[in-house]
DSSP file (Angstrom, degrees, kcal/mol; ACC not computed):
  #  RESIDUE AA STRUCTURE BP1 BP2  ACC     N-H-->O    O-->H-N    N-H-->O    O-->H-N    TCO  KAPPA ALPHA  PHI   PSI    X-CA   Y-CA   Z-CA
    1    1 A M              0   0    0      0, 0.0     2,-0.2     0, 0.0    33,-0.0   0.000 360.0 360.0 360.0 133.2    0.0    0.0    0.0
    2    2 A R        -     0   0    0     33,-0.1     2,-0.6     1,-0.0    33,-0.2  -0.525 360.0-141.4 -75.4 142.0    1.4    3.4   -1.0
    3    3 A M  E     -a   35   0A   0     31,-3.8    33,-2.9    -2,-0.2     2,-0.5  -0.924  15.3-157.4-105.3 120.6    1.8    6.0    1.7
    4    4 A A  E     -a   36   0A   0     -2,-0.6     2,-0.4    31,-0.2    33,-0.2  -0.880   9.5-170.9 -99.7 128.3    0.8    9.6    0.5
    5    5 A V  E     -a   37   0A   0     31,-2.7    33,-3.2    -2,-0.5     2,-0.3  -0.979  18.0-135.5-119.9 126.8    2.2   12.5    2.4
    6    6 A N  E     -a   38   0A   0     -2,-0.4     2,-0.5    31,-0.2    33,-0.2  -0.634  16.6-155.1 -74.8 136.8    1.2   16.1    1.9
    7    7 A I        -     0   0    0     31,-2.9    33,-0.4    -2,-0.3     2,-0.1  -0.966  14.5-135.0-111.7 129.7    4.2   18.5    1.8
    8    8 A S     >  -     0   0    0     -2,-0.5     4,-2.7    31,-0.1     5,-0.2  -0.411  24.7-106.4 -80.5 163.6    3.4   22.1    2.8
    9    9 A G  H  > S+     0   0    0      1,-0.2     4,-1.7     2,-0.2     5,-0.1   0.863 120.0  50.0 -53.0 -46.1    4.6   25.0    0.8
   10   10 A R  H  > S+     0   0    0      2,-0.2     4,-0.9     1,-0.2    -1,-0.2   0.919 111.7  48.1 -63.3 -43.6    7.2   25.9    3.5
   11   11 A Q  H >4 S+     0   0    0      1,-0.2     3,-0.7     2,-0.2    -2,-0.2   0.904 110.2  51.6 -68.1 -38.1    8.5   22.4    3.6
   12   12 A F  H 3< S+     0   0    0     -4,-2.7    -1,-0.2     1,-0.2    -2,-0.2   0.870 105.0  57.5 -61.3 -39.1    8.7   22.2   -0.3
   13   13 A Q  H 3< S+     0   0    0     -4,-1.7     2,-0.2    -5,-0.2    -1,-0.2   0.665  83.0 105.6 -68.4 -20.8   10.7   25.4   -0.4
   14   14 A Q    X<  -     0   0    0     -4,-0.9     3,-1.7    -3,-0.7    -3,-0.0  -0.485  68.2-141.9 -71.5 132.5   13.5   24.1    1.8
   15   15 A Q  T 3  S+     0   0    0      1,-0.3     3,-0.4    -2,-0.2     4,-0.3   0.720 100.0  59.4 -56.4 -24.4   16.7   23.3    0.1
   16   16 A T  T 3> S+     0   0    0      1,-0.2     4,-2.8     2,-0.1    -1,-0.3   0.327  71.4 104.5 -95.0  12.2   17.1   20.3    2.4
   17   17 A L  H <> S+     0   0    0     -3,-1.7     4,-2.8     1,-0.2     5,-0.2   0.931  79.1  49.7 -59.3 -46.7   13.8   18.5    1.4
   18   18 A V  H  > S+     0   0    0     -3,-0.4     4,-2.5     1,-0.2    -1,-0.2   0.930 114.1  47.2 -61.1 -40.6   15.4   15.7   -0.7
   19   19 A Q  H  > S+     0   0    0     -4,-0.3     4,-2.6     1,-0.2    -1,-0.2   0.911 111.1  50.8 -66.0 -39.0   17.9   15.0    2.1
   20   20 A T  H  X S+     0   0    0     -4,-2.8     4,-2.1     2,-0.2    -2,-0.2   0.907 111.3  47.8 -61.1 -42.4   15.1   15.0    4.7
   21   21 A V  H  X S+     0   0    0     -4,-2.8     4,-2.6     2,-0.2    -2,-0.2   0.898 110.6  51.6 -63.3 -42.3   13.1   12.6    2.6
   22   22 A E  H  X S+     0   0    0     -4,-2.5     4,-2.1    -5,-0.2    -2,-0.2   0.938 111.1  49.3 -60.0 -46.4   16.1   10.4    2.1
   23   23 A N  H  X S+     0   0    0     -4,-2.6     4,-2.9     2,-0.2    -2,-0.2   0.895 110.0  48.9 -57.5 -43.8   16.7   10.3    5.8
   24   24 A V  H  X S+     0   0    0     -4,-2.1     4,-2.9     2,-0.2     5,-0.3   0.939 110.3  51.5 -67.8 -46.0   13.2    9.5    6.7
   25   25 A L  H  X S+     0   0    0     -4,-2.6     4,-1.6     1,-0.2     5,-0.4   0.898 112.7  47.1 -56.7 -39.3   13.1    6.6    4.1
   26   26 A R  H  < S+     0   0    0     -4,-2.1    -2,-0.2    -5,-0.2    -1,-0.2   0.938 114.3  45.8 -67.0 -47.9   16.3    5.2    5.7
   27   27 A E  H  < S+     0   0    0     -4,-2.9    -2,-0.2     1,-0.2    -1,-0.2   0.889 121.5  36.9 -63.4 -38.4   15.1    5.5    9.2
   28   28 A T  H  < S-     0   0    0     -4,-2.9    -1,-0.2    -5,-0.2    -2,-0.2   0.680  99.2-133.0 -86.8 -17.8   11.6    4.0    8.5
   29   29 A G     <  +     0   0    0     -4,-1.6     2,-0.2    -5,-0.3    -3,-0.2   0.551  50.0 155.2  71.3   8.0   12.9    1.4    6.0
   30   30 A L        -     0   0    0     -5,-0.4    -1,-0.3    -6,-0.3    -2,-0.1  -0.503  46.3-124.3 -65.6 131.5   10.2    2.3    3.6
   31   31 A E    >   -     0   0    0     -2,-0.2     3,-1.7     1,-0.1     4,-0.1  -0.615  22.4-121.4 -76.0 135.6   11.1    1.6    0.0
   32   32 A P  G >  S+     0   0    0      0, 0.0     3,-2.3     0, 0.0    32,-0.4   0.796 107.8  63.3 -44.8 -40.2   10.7    4.8   -2.2
   33   33 A H  G 3  S+     0   0    0      1,-0.3    31,-0.1    30,-0.2    29,-0.1   0.799  96.8  59.0 -65.7 -21.7    8.2    3.4   -4.6
   34   34 A W  G <  S+     0   0    0     -3,-1.7   -31,-3.8   -32,-0.1     2,-0.5   0.434  94.4  85.6 -82.0   3.0    5.7    3.0   -1.7
   35   35 A L  E <   -a    3   0A   0     -3,-2.3    29,-2.3   -33,-0.2     2,-0.4  -0.903  53.3-175.7-110.6 134.2    6.0    6.9   -1.0
   36   36 A E  E     -ab   4  64A   0    -33,-2.9   -31,-2.7    -2,-0.5     2,-0.5  -0.993  11.2-156.8-123.8 122.6    3.8    9.5   -2.8
   37   37 A L  E     -ab   5  65A   0     27,-2.6    29,-3.0    -2,-0.4     2,-0.5  -0.812   9.0-155.4 -97.8 133.0    4.6   13.1   -2.0
   38   38 A E  E     +ab   6  66A   0    -33,-3.2   -31,-2.9    -2,-0.5     2,-0.4  -0.938  12.9 179.4-114.1 130.7    1.7   15.5   -2.7
   39   39 A I  E     - b   0  67A   0     27,-2.1    29,-3.3    -2,-0.5   -31,-0.1  -0.956  32.0-112.3-123.1 143.6    2.1   19.3   -3.4
   40   40 A T  E  >  - b   0  68A   0    -33,-0.4     4,-2.5    -2,-0.4     3,-0.3  -0.379  24.2-116.6 -74.6 150.5   -0.7   21.6   -4.0
   41   41 A E  H  > S+     0   0    0     27,-2.2     4,-1.5     1,-0.2    -1,-0.1   0.873 116.0  54.1 -48.9 -42.5   -1.1   23.2   -7.5
   42   42 A S  H  > S+     0   0    0      1,-0.2     4,-0.5     2,-0.2    -1,-0.2   0.823 109.0  49.3 -80.1 -30.7   -0.5   26.7   -6.1
   43   43 A V  H >> S+     0   0    0     -3,-0.3     3,-1.0     1,-0.2     4,-0.6   0.920 110.6  49.3 -67.3 -42.7    2.9   25.6   -4.5
   44   44 A A  H 3< S+     0   0    0     -4,-2.5     3,-0.3     1,-0.2     7,-0.2   0.866 110.5  50.4 -60.1 -36.7    4.1   24.0   -7.7
   45   45 A M  H 3< S+     0   0    0     -4,-1.5     3,-0.5    -5,-0.2    -1,-0.2   0.551  89.7  82.8 -90.9  -6.5    3.2   27.1   -9.7
   46   46 A Q  H << S+     0   0    0     -3,-1.0     2,-0.3    -4,-0.5    -1,-0.2   0.937 117.5   0.2 -66.8 -43.3    5.2   29.6   -7.2
   47   47 A D  S >X S-     0   0    0     -4,-0.6     4,-2.6    -3,-0.3     3,-0.5  -0.697  73.4-173.2-148.5  87.2    8.5   28.9   -8.8
   48   48 A V  H 3> S+     0   0    0     -3,-0.5     4,-2.5    -2,-0.3     5,-0.1   0.779  83.3  51.2 -66.1 -32.0    8.2   26.5  -11.6
   49   49 A E  H 3> S+     0   0    0      2,-0.2     4,-1.8     1,-0.2    -1,-0.3   0.892 113.1  46.3 -72.0 -35.6   11.9   26.0  -12.3
   50   50 A F  H <> S+     0   0    0     -3,-0.5     4,-3.0     2,-0.2     5,-0.3   0.934 113.4  50.3 -62.8 -50.0   12.6   25.3   -8.5
   51   51 A T  H  X S+     0   0    0     -4,-2.6     4,-2.6    -7,-0.2     5,-0.2   0.918 110.1  50.1 -66.3 -41.9    9.6   22.9   -8.5
   52   52 A N  H  X S+     0   0    0     -4,-2.5     4,-2.1    -5,-0.2    -1,-0.2   0.936 111.3  48.3 -58.2 -46.1   10.9   21.1  -11.6
   53   53 A R  H  X S+     0   0    0     -4,-1.8     4,-2.0     1,-0.2    -2,-0.2   0.962 114.4  46.1 -59.7 -56.3   14.4   20.7  -10.1
   54   54 A M  H  X S+     0   0    0     -4,-3.0     4,-1.9     1,-0.2    -1,-0.2   0.887 111.8  49.5 -54.8 -40.9   13.0   19.4   -6.9
   55   55 A L  H  X S+     0   0    0     -4,-2.6     4,-2.9    -5,-0.3     5,-0.2   0.896 107.8  55.0 -68.9 -37.6   10.5   16.9   -8.4
   56   56 A I  H  X S+     0   0    0     -4,-2.1     4,-2.0    -5,-0.2    -1,-0.2   0.914 108.4  48.4 -64.0 -41.1   13.2   15.5  -10.6
   57   57 A E  H  X S+     0   0    0     -4,-2.0     4,-0.9     2,-0.2    -1,-0.2   0.878 114.8  44.8 -54.8 -45.3   15.4   14.8   -7.6
   58   58 A L  H >X>S+     0   0    0     -4,-1.9     5,-1.6     1,-0.2     3,-0.8   0.933 111.4  51.8 -69.9 -48.0   12.5   13.1   -5.7
   59   59 A R  H ><5S+     0   0    0     -4,-2.9     3,-1.4     1,-0.3    -1,-0.2   0.875 103.7  60.3 -64.5 -34.0   11.4   11.1   -8.8
   60   60 A K  H 3<5S+     0   0    0     -4,-2.0    -1,-0.3     1,-0.3    -2,-0.2   0.848 100.2  56.8 -66.3 -28.0   15.1    9.8   -9.3
   61   61 A M  H <<5S-     0   0    0     -4,-0.9    -1,-0.3    -3,-0.8    -2,-0.2   0.758 125.7-105.6 -59.5 -29.5   14.7    8.3   -5.9
   62   62 A G  T <<5S+     0   0    0     -3,-1.4   -27,-0.2    -4,-0.8    -3,-0.2   0.411  72.3 143.9 109.1   2.0   11.6    6.3   -7.0
   63   63 A I      < -     0   0    0     -5,-1.6    -1,-0.4   -29,-0.1     2,-0.3  -0.548  46.9-129.7 -79.1 142.0    9.1    8.6   -5.2
   64   64 A S  E     -b   36   0A   0    -29,-2.3   -27,-2.6   -32,-0.4     2,-0.5  -0.705  20.4-149.0 -83.5 140.6    5.8    9.2   -6.8
   65   65 A I  E     -b   37   0A   0     -2,-0.3    21,-2.7   -29,-0.2    22,-1.6  -0.949  13.2-175.2-115.9 132.6    4.5   12.8   -7.1
   66   66 A A  E     -bc  38  87A   0    -29,-3.0   -27,-2.1    -2,-0.5     2,-0.7  -0.961  22.0-137.4-123.7 142.9    1.0   14.0   -7.1
   67   67 A I  E >   -bc  39  88A   0     20,-2.3    22,-3.0    -2,-0.4     3,-0.6  -0.839  30.4-154.3 -92.7 111.6   -0.4   17.5   -7.7
   68   68 A D  E 3   +b   40   0A   0    -29,-3.3   -27,-2.2    -2,-0.7     3,-0.1  -0.553  66.8  22.5 -94.8 158.9   -3.0   18.0   -5.1
   69   69 A D  E >  S-     0   0A   0     -2,-0.2     3,-1.9   -29,-0.2     4,-0.4   0.819  81.2-170.6  61.3  36.5   -6.1   20.3   -5.3
   70   70 A F  E <   + c   0  90A   0     19,-2.7    21,-1.8    -3,-0.6    -1,-0.2  -0.268  63.3  29.5 -60.4 140.6   -5.8   20.3   -9.0
   71   71 A G  T 3  S+     0   0    0     19,-0.1    -1,-0.2    -3,-0.1    -2,-0.1   0.306  99.2  83.4  99.8 -11.3   -8.2   22.9  -10.6
   72   72 A T  S <  S+     0   0    0     -3,-1.9    -2,-0.1     2,-0.0    -3,-0.1   0.616  85.3  52.6-108.0 -10.5   -8.2   25.4   -7.8
   73   73 A G  S    S-     0   0    0     -4,-0.4   -31,-0.1     0, 0.0    -4,-0.0   0.058  95.3 -88.9-103.7-145.6   -5.1   27.3   -8.6
   74   74 A Y        +     0   0    0    -33,-0.1   -32,-0.0     2,-0.0    -2,-0.0  -0.122  59.6 159.0-126.7  32.7   -3.6   29.1  -11.7
   75   75 A S        -     0   0    0      1,-0.1     2,-0.4     2,-0.0   -33,-0.1  -0.097  34.5-135.6 -59.7 154.1   -1.7   26.3  -13.3
   76   76 A S    >>  -     0   0    0      1,-0.1     4,-2.0     0, 0.0     3,-0.7  -0.934  12.0-134.6-108.6 140.5   -0.7   26.4  -17.0
   77   77 A L  H 3> S+     0   0    0     -2,-0.4     4,-1.7     1,-0.3     5,-0.1   0.773 107.9  62.4 -64.7 -22.0   -1.3   23.3  -19.1
   78   78 A N  H 3> S+     0   0    0      2,-0.2     4,-1.3     1,-0.2    -1,-0.3   0.925 107.3  43.3 -61.4 -43.5    2.3   24.0  -20.5
   79   79 A Y  H <> S+     0   0    0     -3,-0.7     4,-2.7     1,-0.2    -2,-0.2   0.901 107.7  59.6 -71.8 -38.0    3.7   23.5  -16.9
   80   80 A L  H  < S+     0   0    0     -4,-2.0     5,-0.3     1,-0.3    -1,-0.2   0.879 108.4  45.1 -60.9 -38.6    1.5   20.5  -16.3
   81   81 A K  H  < S+     0   0    0     -4,-1.7    -1,-0.3     1,-0.2    -2,-0.2   0.786 115.7  46.4 -73.3 -25.1    3.1   18.7  -19.2
   82   82 A R  H  < S+     0   0    0     -4,-1.3    -2,-0.2    -3,-0.2    -1,-0.2   0.751  89.5  93.3 -85.3 -27.9    6.6   19.7  -18.3
   83   83 A L  S  < S-     0   0    0     -4,-2.7     2,-1.6     1,-0.1   -31,-0.1  -0.460  82.6-119.6 -70.1 142.6    6.6   18.9  -14.6
   84   84 A P        +     0   0    0      0, 0.0     2,-0.3     0, 0.0   -25,-0.1  -0.538  61.7 143.0 -80.2  70.6    7.8   15.4  -13.6
   85   85 A I        -     0   0    0     -2,-1.6   -19,-0.2    -5,-0.3     3,-0.1  -0.742  41.7-164.7-109.3 155.3    4.5   14.3  -12.0
   86   86 A D  S    S+     0   0    0    -21,-2.7    35,-2.6     1,-0.3     2,-0.3   0.658  72.2  18.9-110.4 -24.1    2.7   10.9  -11.9
   87   87 A K  E     -cd  66 121A   0    -22,-1.6   -20,-2.3    33,-0.2     2,-0.4  -0.980  53.2-150.9-147.1 153.9   -0.8   11.9  -10.6
   88   88 A I  E     -cd  67 122A   0     33,-2.1    35,-2.7    -2,-0.3     2,-0.6  -0.980  14.9-146.8-124.9 146.1   -3.2   14.8  -10.2
   89   89 A K  E     - d   0 123A   0    -22,-3.0   -19,-2.7    -2,-0.4     2,-0.3  -0.932  16.0-135.3-113.7 115.2   -5.8   14.9   -7.5
   90   90 A I  E     -cd  70 124A   0     33,-3.2    35,-2.0    -2,-0.6   -19,-0.1  -0.545  31.3-111.5 -72.4 131.2   -9.1   16.7   -8.5
   91   91 A D    >>  -     0   0    0    -21,-1.8     3,-1.8    -2,-0.3     4,-0.6  -0.243  17.9-120.2 -64.5 148.2  -10.1   18.9   -5.8
   92   92 A R  H 3> S+     0   0    0      1,-0.3     4,-1.5     2,-0.2    -1,-0.1   0.608 105.1  76.3 -63.5 -15.0  -13.2   18.0   -3.8
   93   93 A S  H 34 S+     0   0    0      1,-0.2     4,-0.3     2,-0.2    -1,-0.3   0.711  99.8  42.7 -70.9 -18.0  -14.9   21.3   -4.8
   94   94 A F  H <4 S+     0   0    0     -3,-1.8    -1,-0.2     2,-0.1    14,-0.2   0.618 111.3  54.2 -98.2 -15.4  -15.5   19.8   -8.2
   95   95 A I  H >< S+     0   0    0     -4,-0.6     3,-1.7    30,-0.2     4,-0.3   0.879  89.0  75.3 -84.9 -32.4  -16.7   16.3   -7.0
   96   96 A G  T 3< S+     0   0    0     -4,-1.5     3,-0.3     1,-0.3    -1,-0.1   0.828 110.2  24.7 -46.4 -46.9  -19.5   17.4   -4.6
   97   97 A D  T >> S+     0   0    0     -4,-0.3     4,-3.7     1,-0.2     3,-2.1   0.146  82.2 119.3-111.2  20.4  -22.0   18.3   -7.3
   98   98 A I  T <4 S+     0   0    0     -3,-1.7    -1,-0.2     1,-0.3     7,-0.2   0.839  78.0  50.9 -54.6 -32.6  -20.8   16.1  -10.3
   99   99 A T  T 34 S+     0   0    0     -4,-0.3    -1,-0.3    -3,-0.3    -2,-0.1   0.539 124.3  26.4 -84.9  -3.1  -24.1   14.2  -10.4
  100  100 A I  T <4 S+     0   0    0     -3,-2.1    -2,-0.2     1,-0.2    -1,-0.2   0.576 108.1  69.0-125.2 -19.9  -26.2   17.3  -10.5
  101  101 A D     X  -     0   0    0     -4,-3.7     4,-2.0     1,-0.2    -1,-0.2  -0.935  59.6-160.4-110.2 116.6  -24.2   20.2  -12.0
  102  102 A P  H  > S+     0   0    0      0, 0.0     4,-2.5     0, 0.0    -1,-0.2   0.835  92.3  55.1 -58.5 -38.8  -23.5   19.7  -15.7
  103  103 A D  H  > S+     0   0    0      2,-0.2     4,-2.0     1,-0.2     5,-0.1   0.890 107.5  46.0 -69.2 -43.4  -20.7   22.1  -15.4
  104  104 A D  H  > S+     0   0    0     -7,-0.2     4,-2.3     2,-0.2    -1,-0.2   0.854 113.4  52.1 -65.7 -31.2  -18.8   20.3  -12.7
  105  105 A A  H  X S+     0   0    0     -4,-2.0     4,-2.6    -8,-0.3    -2,-0.2   0.959 109.5  48.2 -59.2 -51.1  -19.4   17.0  -14.5
  106  106 A S  H  X S+     0   0    0     -4,-2.5     4,-2.2     2,-0.2    -2,-0.2   0.836 112.0  50.6 -62.7 -40.4  -17.9   18.5  -17.7
  107  107 A I  H  X S+     0   0    0     -4,-2.0     4,-3.0     2,-0.2     5,-0.2   0.978 113.3  45.0 -62.0 -57.8  -14.9   19.9  -15.7
  108  108 A V  H  X S+     0   0    0     -4,-2.3     4,-2.4     1,-0.2     5,-0.2   0.923 112.3  50.9 -54.4 -52.2  -14.2   16.5  -14.1
  109  109 A K  H  X S+     0   0    0     -4,-2.6     4,-2.7     1,-0.2    -1,-0.2   0.903 112.0  47.9 -53.2 -45.4  -14.6   14.6  -17.3
  110  110 A T  H  X S+     0   0    0     -4,-2.2     4,-2.7     2,-0.2    -2,-0.2   0.910 110.7  50.6 -69.2 -41.0  -12.2   17.0  -19.1
  111  111 A I  H  X S+     0   0    0     -4,-3.0     4,-2.8     2,-0.2     5,-0.2   0.939 111.3  49.5 -59.5 -46.2   -9.5   16.7  -16.3
  112  112 A I  H  X S+     0   0    0     -4,-2.4     4,-2.9    -5,-0.2     5,-0.3   0.944 114.6  43.5 -47.9 -56.6   -9.7   13.0  -16.4
  113  113 A L  H  X S+     0   0    0     -4,-2.7     4,-2.1    -5,-0.2    -1,-0.2   0.901 113.9  49.7 -62.5 -38.8   -9.3   12.9  -20.1
  114  114 A L  H  X S+     0   0    0     -4,-2.7     4,-1.3     2,-0.2    -2,-0.2   0.948 112.3  47.9 -67.4 -46.1   -6.6   15.5  -20.2
  115  115 A A  H  <>S+     0   0    0     -4,-2.8     5,-3.0     2,-0.2     3,-0.3   0.917 112.1  48.0 -56.7 -47.4   -4.6   13.7  -17.5
  116  116 A H  H ><5S+     0   0    0     -4,-2.9     3,-1.6     1,-0.2    -1,-0.2   0.893 108.2  54.6 -66.1 -33.5   -4.8   10.3  -19.1
  117  117 A N  H 3<5S+     0   0    0     -4,-2.1    -1,-0.2     1,-0.3    -2,-0.2   0.805 109.1  49.7 -66.6 -26.1   -3.8   11.8  -22.5
  118  118 A L  T 3<5S-     0   0    0     -4,-1.3    -1,-0.3    -3,-0.3    -2,-0.2   0.279 122.0-113.1 -90.9   9.0   -0.7   13.1  -20.6
  119  119 A K  T < 5S+     0   0    0     -3,-1.6     2,-0.4     1,-0.2    -3,-0.2   0.861  72.8 139.6  56.9  38.7   -0.2    9.6  -19.2
  120  120 A L      < -     0   0    0     -5,-3.0     2,-0.2    -6,-0.1   -33,-0.2  -0.878  52.6-124.8-109.6 144.2   -1.0   10.8  -15.7
  121  121 A K  E     -d   87   0A   0    -35,-2.6   -33,-2.1    -2,-0.4     2,-0.4  -0.584  24.2-139.0 -82.4 149.9   -3.1    9.0  -13.1
  122  122 A V  E     -d   88   0A   0     -2,-0.2    21,-2.6   -35,-0.2    20,-0.6  -0.940  13.9-169.5-119.0 127.0   -6.2   10.8  -11.6
  123  123 A I  E     -de  89 143A   0    -35,-2.7   -33,-3.2    -2,-0.4     2,-0.6  -0.962  12.9-148.8-110.3 134.1   -7.3   10.7   -7.9
  124  124 A A  E     -de  90 144A   0     19,-1.9    21,-1.9    -2,-0.5     3,-0.4  -0.924  13.8-153.4 -99.6 121.5  -10.7   12.2   -7.1
  125  125 A E        +     0   0    0    -35,-2.0    21,-0.2    -2,-0.6   -30,-0.2  -0.586  68.4  26.7 -91.7 149.0  -11.0   13.7   -3.6
  126  126 A G        +     0   0    0     19,-0.4     2,-0.4    -2,-0.2    20,-0.3   0.801  65.8 169.2  81.6  27.0  -14.1   14.0   -1.5
  127  127 A V        +     0   0    0     18,-2.6    21,-2.2    -3,-0.4    22,-0.4  -0.631   7.7 156.1 -78.9 126.2  -16.1   11.1   -2.9
  128  128 A E        +     0   0    0     -2,-0.4     2,-0.3    19,-0.2    -1,-0.2   0.550  50.1  51.5-128.3 -14.8  -19.1   10.8   -0.4
  129  129 A T  S  > S-     0   0    0      1,-0.1     4,-2.4   -33,-0.0    -1,-0.1  -0.914  73.2-124.1-130.2 151.3  -21.9    9.0   -2.4
  130  130 A I  H  > S+     0   0    0     -2,-0.3     4,-3.4     1,-0.2     5,-0.2   0.845 112.8  59.2 -58.1 -35.0  -22.4    6.0   -4.5
  131  131 A E  H  > S+     0   0    0      2,-0.2     4,-2.2     1,-0.2    -1,-0.2   0.910 107.3  44.9 -62.6 -40.4  -23.6    8.2   -7.3
  132  132 A Q  H  > S+     0   0    0      2,-0.2     4,-2.6     1,-0.2     5,-0.2   0.910 112.1  53.1 -66.9 -40.3  -20.3   10.1   -7.4
  133  133 A F  H  X S+     0   0    0     -4,-2.4     4,-2.5     1,-0.2     5,-0.3   0.984 111.7  46.3 -60.6 -55.3  -18.4    6.7   -7.2
  134  134 A E  H  X S+     0   0    0     -4,-3.4     4,-2.1     1,-0.2    -1,-0.2   0.874 111.5  50.7 -60.4 -37.7  -20.3    5.4  -10.2
  135  135 A F  H  X S+     0   0    0     -4,-2.2     4,-1.2     2,-0.2    -1,-0.2   0.969 115.0  43.9 -60.3 -55.7  -19.8    8.7  -12.3
  136  136 A L  H  <>S+     0   0    0     -4,-2.6     5,-2.4     1,-0.2    -2,-0.2   0.862 111.4  52.4 -61.8 -39.9  -16.1    8.6  -11.6
  137  137 A K  H ><5S+     0   0    0     -4,-2.5     3,-1.4     1,-0.2    -1,-0.2   0.880 107.7  53.1 -60.6 -43.5  -15.9    4.9  -12.3
  138  138 A A  H 3<5S+     0   0    0     -4,-2.1    -1,-0.2    -5,-0.3    -2,-0.2   0.756 107.9  51.2 -65.8 -25.4  -17.6    5.5  -15.7
  139  139 A Q  T 3<5S-     0   0    0     -4,-1.2    -1,-0.3    -3,-0.1    -2,-0.2   0.218 116.9-114.8 -98.1  15.9  -15.0    8.2  -16.5
  140  140 A S  T < 5 +     0   0    0     -3,-1.4    -3,-0.2     1,-0.2   -18,-0.2   0.813  46.0 178.9  59.0  34.3  -12.1    5.7  -15.7
  141  141 A C      < -     0   0    0     -5,-2.4    -1,-0.2     1,-0.1   -18,-0.1  -0.455  22.8-143.6 -61.6 137.8  -10.9    7.8  -12.8
  142  142 A D  S    S+     0   0    0    -20,-0.6     2,-0.3     1,-0.2   -19,-0.2   0.907  73.0  15.3 -80.9 -41.8   -7.9    5.7  -11.4
  143  143 A E  E     -e  123   0A   0    -21,-2.6   -19,-1.9     2,-0.0     2,-0.3  -0.963  61.0-163.2-136.1 152.2   -8.3    6.3   -7.6
  144  144 A L  E     +e  124   0A   0     -2,-0.3     2,-0.3   -21,-0.2   -19,-0.2  -0.945  10.4 176.0-126.6 147.7  -11.1    7.6   -5.3
  145  145 A Q        +     0   0    0    -21,-1.9   -18,-2.6    -2,-0.3   -19,-0.4  -0.981  25.4  88.6-150.3 149.1  -10.8    8.8   -1.8
  146  146 A G  S >> S-     0   0    0     -2,-0.3     3,-2.0   -20,-0.3     4,-1.7  -0.890  84.6 -49.2 150.9-177.0  -13.4   10.3    0.7
  147  147 A Y  T 34 S+     0   0    0      1,-0.3   -19,-0.2    -2,-0.3     4,-0.1   0.563 114.1  78.2 -65.7 -16.7  -15.8    9.6    3.3
  148  148 A L  T 34 S+     0   0    0    -21,-2.2    -1,-0.3     1,-0.1   -20,-0.1   0.849 109.7  28.3 -51.3 -38.0  -17.6    7.0    1.2
  149  149 A F  T <4 S-     0   0    0     -3,-2.0     2,-0.3   -22,-0.4    -2,-0.2   0.814 135.4 -27.7 -98.3 -42.8  -14.8    4.6    2.1
  150  150 A S     <  -     0   0    0     -4,-1.7    -1,-0.3     3,-0.0    -4,-0.2  -0.888  48.0-124.2-173.6 147.9  -13.7    5.9    5.4
  151  151 A K        -     0   0    0     -2,-0.3    -5,-0.0     1,-0.2     2,-0.0  -0.469  63.2 -69.0 -78.5 166.6  -13.5    8.9    7.6
  152  152 A P        -     0   0    0      0, 0.0    -1,-0.2     0, 0.0    -5,-0.0  -0.357  61.9-159.8 -52.5 135.1  -10.1    9.8    9.1
  153  153 A L        -     0   0    0     -3,-0.1     2,-0.1     2,-0.0     5,-0.0  -0.930  18.8-112.9-128.0 147.6   -9.1    7.1   11.5
  154  154 A P     >  -     0   0    0      0, 0.0     4,-2.2     0, 0.0     3,-0.3  -0.326  46.7 -96.9 -69.3 166.7   -6.6    7.1   14.4
  155  155 A K  H  > S+     0   0    0      1,-0.3     4,-2.3     2,-0.2     5,-0.2   0.865 122.4  48.6 -56.4 -47.1   -3.6    4.7   13.8
  156  156 A D  H  > S+     0   0    0      2,-0.2     4,-2.3     1,-0.2    -1,-0.3   0.884 112.4  48.0 -66.2 -41.5   -5.0    1.7   15.7
  157  157 A D  H  > S+     0   0    0     -3,-0.3     4,-2.3     1,-0.2    -1,-0.2   0.851 110.1  52.6 -66.3 -33.9   -8.4    1.9   14.0
  158  158 A L  H  X S+     0   0    0     -4,-2.2     4,-2.0     2,-0.2    -2,-0.2   0.873 109.0  49.3 -72.1 -38.3   -6.7    2.1   10.7
  159  159 A H  H  X S+     0   0    0     -4,-2.3     4,-2.4    -5,-0.2     5,-0.3   0.934 110.1  51.5 -58.7 -46.4   -4.6   -1.0   11.4
  160  160 A Q  H  X S+     0   0    0     -4,-2.3     4,-2.2     1,-0.2    -2,-0.2   0.940 111.1  48.8 -56.9 -48.3   -7.7   -2.9   12.5
  161  161 A L  H  X S+     0   0    0     -4,-2.3     4,-1.1     1,-0.2    -1,-0.2   0.870 112.4  46.9 -58.5 -41.0   -9.4   -1.8    9.2
  162  162 A L  H  < S+     0   0    0     -4,-2.0     4,-0.3     1,-0.2     3,-0.2   0.883 114.7  45.6 -67.3 -41.2   -6.6   -2.9    7.0
  163  163 A T  H >< S+     0   0    0     -4,-2.4     3,-1.0     1,-0.2    -2,-0.2   0.842 108.1  56.6 -79.2 -31.1   -6.1   -6.2    8.6
  164  164 A K  H 3< S+     0   0    0     -4,-2.2    -1,-0.2    -5,-0.3    -2,-0.2   0.780 106.3  51.3 -70.9 -25.4   -9.7   -7.0    8.6
  165  165 A N  T 3<        0   0    0     -4,-1.1    -1,-0.2    -3,-0.2    -2,-0.2   0.488 360.0 360.0 -82.4  -5.1   -9.9   -6.5    4.8
  166  166 A N    <         0   0    0     -3,-1.0    -1,-0.2    -4,-0.3    -2,-0.1   0.414 360.0 360.0 -92.2 360.0   -7.0   -8.9    4.2
């Protein structure tokens, strides 16, 4: 199971981020391919050249990179194709009404199609209903997350949930 970790804007801007990630991987024994780092679209766009350099270094280690809150910032499609990323996460603000708002449905369909054409995986955030699940499944969304599957859990409850499903 892949571990996704949100990186704050301040953390991402630190010159020591790559070394810090290397140290944490070494200390925990986690293989890099099981780690996914998430940065928000707005953080990625602050300094695209810096972002590109940092993401290249992290990807060289075997870490997966996701752009979080996609669609809420001011990203350029040109940068989206140039940045070394693996996934985009569609912000929950587009998911809530996809079954009743044709505009939200069109935006989500377009994001999924665009991402897949760029060979990126897509995660939908904030999935809370079976109807949203079915809509996203029909659009070939790669991963879904939200309260439909589980609310945030303490470590012990998560362990129990994961072992129960094995």
